[in-house]
Each structure stands twice: as C-alpha cells, then as structure tokens.
N, C-alpha and C positions, 0 to 999 in steps of 0.2 A: 311658094305656096307648098302647103303639103298635107297628108291626111294623118289622123291621130286616132289611136285606139287606147281605152283604159282597161287596164287589167286590175282587178281585185281578188283577194283571197288569202288564204294563210299558207305560209311555206316556210323554209328553214333558212337561217343566215348561214354564213361561213363558220360561226361559232356554234351551229347547231341548235339555235333558238328559235322559236317559232315567232313569225312575224306576220303582221297585217300589212299587205302591201297595195297600195293604191295611187299609181304612178301612171301618168300618160306618157306614151311613146309616140314620137313622130318620125316620119321618113319622107323623102321626096315624092312628089305625086306621080311622077314617071317610072318611079321603082316599086317592086311588090314588097309587101311587109315581109318582116323574116319569119320563116318557116315555123310552125308550131312546134315548142321544145327547144327551140335555140335562144341563145342569149339575145336580147334586145337592147341596143345601146343609144340612148338619145344624146345628141350634142348638146341639147338643152332642154331639160324637162319642161313641159308644158304642166302649168299649174291648174288648170280646169279646162272642162271641155270648150268652152267658149272662147279661150285665148289662143293666140298663136305665138310660133317661134318667131322672135325678131331679134337678129344678133346684134343689133344696135342699140337695144333698149335694156335698161335695168328693170328686171321684173317688178311688178306691181306691189307684189308681197314684200319685196326689199324695201321700197320706198315707204310703205306702211310702216314697217318695222325700224326705220331709219327715223321716222317722225315720233314713234314712240319712244325709242331710245335716246332722241334728242330732249325729250322731256324730263326723263328719270335721270340722265346725267346732268342736266341743268340742275334739278333738285338738290344734286350732290353737293354743288358748290355754292347754291344760293344761300345757304345757312351760314356761310363762312364769316360774313360780316356782321351777324346779328347777336353775336355773343354778348357783348356790352350792353345792349338793349335789353335781352333777355335777362341778365343778371340783375338789372335794376328793375324790371317790370316784375319779375317771379322773386326777386330776393333772394336768389342763389349766389355761391361762390364760383370762381372761375373753374376750381376742381369739378364741381356739379356739372356746371355748363359744358365741360369738356365730354361728359358723358353722352351727351346728344350726338356728338361724332363717334365716340366709342362704340355706342350701342349700334348705329347704323352699320359700321365696318366690322363688329362681330356676327352681325346678322347676315351679312354679304359673306364673311368668311364660312358660315356654317352651311349656307343655303347654294351657294355657287357649286361646291364639289357634286352636291347631289343633281345639279341641273341637267347634266348629260344623261343620266338615267331617266329623269322625268320626260326629258324631249323624246327619247326612244321609247318611253312606255306609252305616253299620253298624247304625243303629237304635237304639231307646231300650233294648230288653231287652239287647242285646248290650253296649252301653257301660256300662249299669248293672251288668251281671255283671263286665266287666273293670273298671270302677273300684272296686268292693268287693273284688273278690279281690285287687287290687292292693294297696288300702290294707290289707287284713287281712294280706296278706304283708309289708308294712313293718311293720306292729305287731308281729308275731311276731319279726321281725328286730331290732326295738327291744328287745323283752323278753328275747331272749337275745343281746344284744350283750355282747360281752367287753372292748371298747376303743372309743375314741373314733372311729376310722375306720369302724367297723361300725355305730356309732349315727348318723354322718352319712348313710351308704348307707341306714339304715332311714327317715330324716326325707326323703330324696330320693323313695324308693319311696311312702311315705305322701303326700308332695306330688303326685306323678303320679296317684294315684286321687283325691285331693281336688279337684285341678283341673277335673276332668270334671264332679264333682256339681252345682255349682250351674248351670252353664249347662243340664245335663240337667234339673235341676228346673225352671228358668225356661221353657225350651222346652216342658216337658211341660205346665206349667200354661197356657202361652198355647194351646195344641193341644186340650186338653180342655176349656176354660172359655170360656163366652161373655162378651162385652165387660161385659155389665151385672151380671156377677158376678166380675170380677177383682179389683175392690178387697176383696172379702171373703175371696178365695182368698189375695191378695196380702199381706193384714194376718195370715193364718195364717203364711205364709212368713215374714214378718217376725218374727213372735213366736218362730220357731224360731231365726232367725239373731242375735236378740237375747239370748235367753236362753242359748244354748249358751256363747257367748262369756263371759258373765258367770259361769256356773257353772264355767268352766276353771279360774281361779285359785283359787276356793273348795275345788273339789275337789281341785286339786292340794296345796293347803296341807294338807287333811286326811289324804290317802294319804301325804304324806311325814311326817307326824307319827308315823305307825304302821309304815310300811314303807318299804324302800329304793327308789330311783328306777325300777327295771324295772316296778314295779307301775303306773307312770303309763301303761304299754303294755298290761299285763294287765287292766288295769281297763275298757278302752273296747273291748277284743277280744270279749267275749261279745256285746256288743250289736251290734257290726259283723257277727258271723256270724249272728246271728238276723235282721237286716236282709236279709243276703245269702242266707240259705235261704228267707225267707218271699218275698222279692221275686224270687227265681228261679222260684218256683212261680207268682207272681200277675202280675208285670209283663209286659206286652206291648207291642209297637211302636205308636207313634201316629204319625201325619204320614206324610210320604213318604221314600223313601230315592233318592238318586242314585246311578247306577252309573257312576262315574267313578273315575280314579285320583288319588292324591294328587300335587300338584306338589312336588317334592323341593326345588327353589329357594326356594319359598315358605316353607317348613318352615325351612330353613337361615337365610334372612334374618330370619325371625319369631324365631329362637332367639337371634339376635345381637343384634337390635334391641331386644326388650322385655326379654330377659334382661341385656343390656347396660345397660338403664335402671335395673332394680332394682339390678344390682351397683353401679353408679355411685353411686345414691342410699345404698346401705348404707356407701360409702366416705366421704361427705361429711364425718361427724363427724370422720375424721381429719385433717382439712385438704386443702390440695393435695398430691397425690402421683402417682406413676407410675399406681397402680392406679386412681385416680380418671379421669385423663385417658385410660387405655386403655378404662375403662366409657364414657365419654363419647363416644369414637370409634367403639366399636362399636355403642353406640346409634344414634348419628347416622347413620352410614353403614347399618346394618341396617334402621332404620325407613324412611329414604329409599328405599333399594332395595326393601323390602317393598311399600310404596304404590305404586310403580311397576309392579313386578311384578302386584300385583292388579288394577291399572287395565287392564293388557295383556290379563289372562286373562279380563276381564269379556266380552269379544267371541269369545273362543275357548274353551278347555277348562272354564272357570268358575274362579272365584278360590278361594283357600283359606278366605279370610276377605271376604265380600263387604261392601266398603265402601259399596256404594248404599244401605245402610242410613241412612246420613247425609243422603240426599236427603229423607228424611221428616222435617219441621220438628218434630212431638213427639219424636222419637228424638233430635235435636240438642239441644233444650232440656232432656230428660232425662239425657242424658249429661253436659252441662256442670253441671247441678244436681249430679249424683251424684259428678262430679270433685270439684267445690269441697267439698261437704258431706262428702264420704269422707275427703278429705285433712284438713279440720278434724277429723273424727270420731277418726281413727287418731292424729292429733298428739296430741290431748287424751287418748286412751288410753295413750300414753306418758307424758305430762306428769302427768297426777293421780297415779297410782301413786308416781312419783318424789317429788312433793311431799308424799304421805301417809307415805312412808317416810323421807325425807330431811329434811323441814322439820317435819313433825308426829311423827317418830320411830316410826311404828309398825312392826310386824314384818310381814314379807311376807303371812303367813296372815291376819293382822288387816286388812291393806290391801286383800286379795283380798275379804274379807267386806264390806268398806265398798263396793265396787263392786257387788255383788250386787243391792242394792234398785234401782238404775238399770237394770239389765238385766232385771230380772223386770218393773219398771214398763213398759219398751217392750213386753215380750211380752205383758202383760195388755192393753195400749192397742193393740196393732196390730190385731187383729181387730175392735175397735170402729171404730176409724180407717177400716178397709177398709169396713165397711158404710156409713159416712158418706159415703165417696167414692162408693160405687156409687149412693147416693140423691141427693146435691147436687153431686157432682163434686169434682175435686181441689183447685181453688183455694181453697175455704172452710176448708181444713184446713192447706194447704201455707203460706199467707201467715202465719197467726198462728203456726205451728209454727215457721218460720224465724225470725220476730222473737223467739220465746221463746229459741231457741238462741242467738242473738246476744245477748241482753240477759244471758242465764245466764252466757255465756262472759266477758263482761266483768266479771261480778259475781264469778266465780271468780277473776278476776285479783286481787281484792282479798283473797283468803284469806291468813291469816297462821298462824304456827306456834301461836298462842293462840287460834285459832278453834275455837269449840264443835264436837266432833264430829257433833253432830246437825244442825247448819247445814252442815257439809260434805257429810255425806249427802243432806240437802235440796236442795243446789246440784247435786249429780249427778243426782238424780232428777228435779228439774224439767227440766234440759237433756235427759235422756233421754226424757222424754215429747214434749219439741219435735222430737227427731230422729225418733221414732216417727211424727209428723205429717209430717215432710218425706219420710221413705224409703218409707213404706208406699205412699202416692199415686204416688211418682216411679217406683218399679219397675212399676207398671203403665203408667203414660203413655208411658215410655220405649218399652215393647213394643207397644202397643196398636194403633198405626196401621200396623204393618209388615205387608206382605203375608204370607200363610202361609209362603211358600217362604224367607223371610228370618228366621224365628223364631229357628231354631239360630244363624245368624250373628249377629244382634242380640244374644242372650243371651251368646254367646261375646264380642262387642266389649264389652258393658256390664260382664261379669266381668274382663276384661283391664283395661280402664280402671279398675276398682275398684282392682284390685291395684296398679296404677302409682300412681294418685291416692294410695292411703293409704302407701304407701312414700315418696313424696314429702313429703305432709303430716307423717308422723312425723320424717323427716330435716330438714325444713324447721325445725320448731317445736323439736325437741331441739337442732339446731345455735343457733337464736336464743338458747334459754335457756342454752347454754353461753358464748356470746358477751355475752348482757346478763344477763337474768334471768328467772325463771318469770312474773312479771307481764306482761313486754313481751310473751312468747311468747303467753300466753293473749289477749292484746289483739289480736295479729295474728290468731290464730284468730277472734275476734270480728268482725274486719274483714272476713275470709275470708267468713264467714257473711252478711254484710251484702250482698254478691253475690247470694247464694241469695234474700235477702229480694226484691231488685229483680226477680230472674227469675221468683219465684213468681207475681208479677201477670200473666205471661203463660200461665200453666196454663189448661187449660179450665176453664169454669165448670160442664158437664155432661158425663157420659159418653155417647157416642152408642150407640144401640142397633144400629147396622148393623155385623153381623160382617164384618172385614175391611176392606180399604183397597186404593185402586188402587196397583198395583206400580209403583216407580219407573221412570222411562224407562231401556231398556236402551240 
C-alpha cells in the first residue's frame, strides 16, 4: 500500500519548453514524501487518484489501447482478400484497386512522423479520442461508400486514425511501466500486433463468403465504437504536455519526404516511369529538408520529430534491427500468399487460413518471450530467434508446388516463432534508454521507420520475384536476416533496473 499525491502546473522541460504536468507520484506508506522542491521519482506512475500501484498488473490504460490497436491493425489486413471482389463490384482495374492500399500507406507515412508532436502537445486522452473517432468515421464512410472514390477517401480517413495508435500505445507503455517489466508488457503488445494481422485475411475470407464487401467495414465498427466509449471514460493523460505550436514547414517537408518514399516504393514494380522518378525526387528533397529543419529547431522552438533519439546507442541498434527485420517480414508476407495461391493453387480464403497458425504462434509466444527478457535480458532470445528466422527463410526457398501442406504450415509457424523472439525484445530495447521526454518522439520514429522498411521490403522482394523467381527472393530475405543475426550479439545481456537514462546532449 502507499500514499499518492497529484501535482499539476506549468514548468519547463530539459529542452526549455513549457509543459503542463499532471502526474501522480507514490511512495511507501511508512516513509515520508520527498521534500518540497526535490525530484520525485515514481517506480510506476499512477494513472488516476483512484488507482493503485500494482507491480504484477499491466495498467488498465495499456489494455484499452491494446484493444484499440487490435481493431485498427486488423483493419489493415482485412482488405487484403477483397481486391478481386471490389474489382467486379465497382468495375475497376487491378491498378485502381491497388490505390486502396497505397492511399492508406501514404496517409500513414504522412501522419506517423507528426504523431510524436501531437502526443506531447495534446496528451494521451485527446489523441486517443481523435484517433478512434477518425478511424470510426473512416469505417462508416467505407461501409456506405457507393463508388471507388468514396472508398479511397474512407481508407485515407482510416489511415489517419490508425497512424496515431501505435506511437500512442508504445509511448503509454514506456510512461507507465518500469524497465524491469517492459519485456512482459511488450510481449503482450507483440501478441496483439501478431494475432491481428493473422486474423485479418481469415476473417475477410469468411465475411466475403456470406456477405458483400461493405461488411468488411461494418464488422469492425462495433469493436471500434466499444473501444472508443470505454476509452473515453477511462483513459487519462500520462506523461508531460508541451505547450508549443506546430512547425508547418516541418509538416510539409515530412509529408513530401516520407510520403514520397512510400509512393516511390509502390511504383517500383512498374519499372522506370515518370511516377517513380517524381516519387524519388520528392522523397530525397523532402527528407533532406526535413532533417535540416529538425536540426535547426533543436536549439530553438523544438523539432517536430526529435532526431536526438539517434544519439542513444540502443535506439540506433533497435532501429537498424527493426528496419532490416521488418523489411524481410513484410516482403515474406507478400511472397508467401503469392506462392500459396500461384504455385500451390490454393484459394484466397484457404491461403489466409494457412497463415493463421503462424500469427497465433507469435501471439502465444510473445508474453513468454517478454518474461524471459525481463529475467535474463534480450540477447538470450534475440540471437537464437534471428538464427531461426534466417534458416527458415532459406528452407522456405525450397518449397515447391508438390510440398505437403502440413510442411508449408510448419515452415511458416517456426519462422513466426523466430520473429517473436526478435521483435518482442527489440521493441523494449529500442525505447528503453531514451529519456522520458523523448518517448513520444522515439515511438513515432520507430513506427515511421517500420512503415518505410516494410514498404521497401515488400517492393524489393516482389520485384526480385518478378525479375527472377520466388526462390531467389526468399534467399535474399534470408541474407537480410543474417545482418540481424550479427547485430543481435550487440544486444544487452540484462535489463538495467535503473529507471530512465541520461538525456542526449542538447
């Protein structure tokens, strides 16, 4: 048991920006509260006056955000099997239908880099409500869409809501969970982000068997609305809020830079074209300008996306591993269904069911991996996990049209278990040593890089498959994962008990 006090007011951050602080600190009942004016360090922040610190529980706000994240991530993949149905129903070409995915990804690429600023400016509660209301609005728009243009608009609106959710979830986990328990919590996060994409194609296949495509939207709407209502009642702000204005130039440069990257990657499969050249020019110019602008703002009003996160060694390591690993993962996520449907001759709904055991295996193993990381450190699971992924990708390159279905499922399940052993610790390691005021920026950077790396991996491996064959593409994915194996030996051997870390030099 303990006592708690809530402090509110305006003060200055380490960066010299005014913040609105509203944090509850707790201390043992038998000890006196810290003297006035001295730093007050909480082992685990209390989210509301009525809540109590419980070291064995995941905070309620994290559970709520996990439910919301499950819905928006499920929605990302639930449309994957609907393209053929949409082409017939709306009278569109495959190239037009691809814009339903491209528009969604472009919106994510534009909004995610801004999410770090939005979280520190408006707070957890406000951004949760904005994200879920936006996502629900896009879902309703998709359900009532009468034409292709309206459907694309619905995907854009959904993407804007989805983009905020993962940085919001990761930031909240870092703010509410002490270091020694972050592996466990990240394991649960890993479970959600593994199971939701795996369920998407399966759920879509079953829905389309009995209903028309608008039910793909109506099916997720009730869950989104329940999460919105319960979250609206229970979610409260965590961490600090900075009272500063957005830098419009940074937003524009970010949109051209990151949006240009995703757009260019989506044009690669069509070969050299004016669209590809335009995308490359926009990406290069936007990213160079964005980095220059953020560096200038570091000594002034404050950057939109704080690149000083890269001054923390574990953040750099985690970002590199996540980039390479996610590129390989998303590339395989494109290749394996193509193999199952093209070479093996399976229908889309059956191919979706073939992917389900792997996603469920990742989800089941995630919390177990998290507990191991908390006890023994990340290296003990990342090293063997990355080796398993590299080996299994090489094995998957040998798959033939005559390979037994049970062996194909087993290959995917074992590879998925290896991915769980890599990604669960990496989420925690990447953000663990950031100072508190950089949590939101670090989460936004990590989510942005995941999106870009995933798009790059999918574009690269699908292009290799088109120019050569699927076996070569899988071997390249295995080679990419070998880089993760090498880097995994640089992971810490134990999780430090000290909360927080020195801030990067300003």
